[in-house]
N, C-alpha and C positions, 0 to 999 in steps of 0.2 A: 344438150340444152343450148338454145341459140336465141338471141334477141337482136333486134335492130337497136342501134345505139345513137343517141343524139347528144353529142358532147356540149354543144352550144359555144358561144363566143368566149365566155370567161375562161373556160377550161383550155382554150388555145393559148392563152397568154398569162394572165395574172394568177390563175388557179391551175397551172399546168401540173402541179403536184397532186391535185385531186384527180385529174385525168389519168396520170401515170399510175397512181396507187390503185385507182378503181380498176383499170385494165389488168394490173398485176394480180390483184386479189381474185378477180374473176377467172383469170387464166389458171391460178392455182386451184381453183374449184372446178376446173374443166368446163367452164361456161364461156361460150363465145359471144363477145360483143361485136357485132358487125356494124361498123360505122355507116350511118345512112349517107348514101352518095348524094352529092350536090345539095346538102342541106343548107338552109339559110337562117339568118338570125330570127329568133322567135319574137322579136319586138321588145324584149326585156320589160321594163316597167314604165317606159316613157312614151312609147308610140301612141298609146290610146289618147294621150293629150293632144296629139296632132290629128289622128283619124281613127275612130272606133273601128271602121270597116277594115282598115289596114292592120289594126292590131289583131283582128281575127283571121284575115287572109294570110298573114305571114306564117303563123303556126299551122294553119290549115294546109298550106303547101307541103310542109314537112309531113303532116299526117297522111296526105295523099300519096307521097313518096313511100311512106312506111306501109300503107295498105297494099301497095303494089308488090311489096316484098313478102307480105303474108306473116310477118312476125310481130310480136308485141314490141312497142317502142319504149325504150328505157332512157330516162333522163337522170342526170346527176345534179344539175343546178336547180335550185328550188324555183327560181323565176321561170326557167324554161319548162319545168314540170308543170307549174301552175298555168302558164300560157297555153301549153299543149293540151292540158287536161280540160280547160274551160271551154274550148271550142264546141264540143259536143253539147255541153250544158246550155250554152248560149243559143245554139241552133234549136234545141228543145224548147226554149222559152220564146224564140222568135223564128218560126218556120220560114219567113221571108228571107232570112239570112242565108239559108241553103241555096235559094235561087240566085242570090248575089254571088255567092262563092262558086256556083256552077259556071257563071259567066267569067269570073276572074280566073279560076283555075282552068276552065275550058280553053282559054286563050293560050295556055301552056300545055294543052293536051293532057290535063290531069283532072281527076275527080276525087272528091272526098265523100265517102259514103257513110262515115261514122262507125266503121266496123273495127278499126284498130284500137287496141287497149293501150292506154298510156300508163306507165309504171315509173315509180321512183326506185332507184337502185337499192335503197334501204329496204323497201317493201319486197323486192325480188330476193335479196339476200336472206332475209329472215323468214319470209313466208313461202318462197318457192324452193330455194336451195335448202334452207332449214338450219337451225342452230346446231343440230347434231352433226351434220356434215361439216359445218364450219369448225366445230370443236375437234373433230377427228383430224382436221388438217393442221391444227395448231402444233407448233414446235416448242412453245413456251407459254406457261400460264402467267397471266398478268397479275400475279399475286401481289397484294400490297398497294396497288395503284388505286387512288381515289379519283374517280372520273365523273365529271359533270356532263350530263346529256342536254345539249341545247339544240332544239329543233328549228327555231325561228318561226316566223308567222305565216309561211306560205305552203309547206308540204301537206299540212293537215287542215288548212282553212283556206277558203270557205267550203271546199268540196271534200270533206273528210271521207275517206274510203277505207284505207287499211289501218287506221288508228283513230283515237279520239281527238277532237279538235282543241281541247283545253289542256289535258294532261296525258299526252301520248306516252306509250310504254315500249314501243318497238325497239328503240335504241337502248333503253334500259335493259331489256332482255338480252340484247346482244352483248352489252358490257358484262353482264353476269356470266354469260356463256364463255367469255374470254378470260374469266377468272378474276376480274377486277371488281372493285366496289362501286356501286352507284351512289353518288352523293345526292341526297334529296334536294330537289331544285324546283321551286314553284314558278320560276320564270321561264319555263321550257319553251313557251310559244310567244313570249313577249317580243315585240319588234326591236331590232338592233338600231333602228333609225334609218336603215337603208342609205339612200343617197343624201341624207341630211348632213352628212359630214362634209359635203361639198357645197351645199346651199344654205343650210342653217347650222353651222358647225357647233355652236354652243348647245343647241338642242340635241344634236347628234352625240356629242361627248357626254351629255347628261344621261342619255339612254344607254350608252355603252358602259358608263360607270355603274349604273343601276344593275346591269347584268353581271358585271365582274365582281362587285363587292361580295355577294354571297358565295363566290367561288374562291375567295382568298383562303389559302391553306390547303387547297386541293392540288392534285398533280397535273391535271389538264382539263380543259373543256373540249369536247368533241362536237362537231357540227356537220350539217349536211349541205350547207349553203355557202357558195363562194363569197357573197357580199357580207354575210354574217362573219365568216372567217376573217375577211379583210378588215372589217371594222373593229372586231375584238382584238385582232393581232396588231395591225398597223397603228391604230389610234389608242392602244392600251396605255402608253406612257402619258399621252396628253390627257386622257380621262383621269388618270391617277393624279396628275398635277392639278387638275381642276378640283378634285376632291381632297387634295392634300394628303394622299395616302400613297402606299407603294404597291404596285401590282407586278407580279412576275409569273404569269399564268400562261403556259403554252396552250395555243389554240390549234387543235389538230382536226383534220377531216376524219370522219369515222372510218374511212378506208385505210388511213395511215395507222390507226390503232389496230385494226384487224391485221394489217401487214406486219406490225411488230409482233403480234402473237404468232403469225405464220413464219417468223424468222427472216423476213425479207430485208434486203439491204438498201443502202442509200439510193442506188440507181432506180429502184422501184418506188421508194417512199418519198424521196426528195425532201427529207426533214430539214435540210439546210436552207430550204426556201422559206421556212417559217421565220418570221421576224423576231418573236420572243423565242429565245433559245430553248431547245428541248433537252439540253445536256443534263439538267438536273433529273428529269424524268428518266432518261436512259441510264443514268448512274444508279438510280433507285431500282430500276428494273434489273440491271446487271447484278446489283448487290443481293437481290432476292434469290439468285442462283437457282432459278426454276429448272429442274432437270427435264430431259426429254421424256415424253410421256405419251400415252394413248389418251386422246382427249374426249372420247365418247361420253364419259361420265359428266362432262361439263355442260351438256345441253341444258339450258335453263327452262324452267317451267314458266308459263305465262304469269 
């Protein structure tokens, strides 16, 4: 099984642990992520304010490169996934956009035909590889861990394809397959504030605090988005101070949680990069003394 892989800018620097753990998990599952050669920034969330056409042309160039390779294109960052995914939809709504892209991409001897399928890594893991195969690869069952699934506002909205737009369950099913407990969480797709922590910090901290309060007393929050992870991790103490409460909630990428179940080490998971310490979680996991096992029976039902 092979996919073209678009890591995006965030995973090169601030979210390197996401990149490393994603590659490690897929390697353990015998799936090849072939990094797209000469990829460019997808435009993140700010380019559209400068130029709508540029916000479409940037991801379209990556899509054209992926089409030439012939494999589905997998993204890990939620913003990257959304920007790549939306190009086809925008062309469908405005056919003149295709003509403009033909001119722009043609200058680089590229063409985007709309044939490449854009996937998020979570979708690929659960729906292509499957929970049964993931469970078979496990070396420890995450028994006793209470995990909050936080999807953020971009991977299932507005172009929901592999899950529901309001109360998605894909990550929930994965948590169950890993042997952990899913904590009921009605804020799964509520926005973390995005870049508001740098522009309107008071509002950003309020949104972060709203997300963390229901997670108090759990073992960790897992997410699929670098910006969500950064906000909930790096600004956790400031949000707590604003609310006059105490937070100590590890914020993991879902690939790091899978890696723990696979028995991967620090070189692959880079848990030391997390700002809120994961020591308490690891101590609890070690205390559970989960034995080596055959994990086929852990495959969760929908």
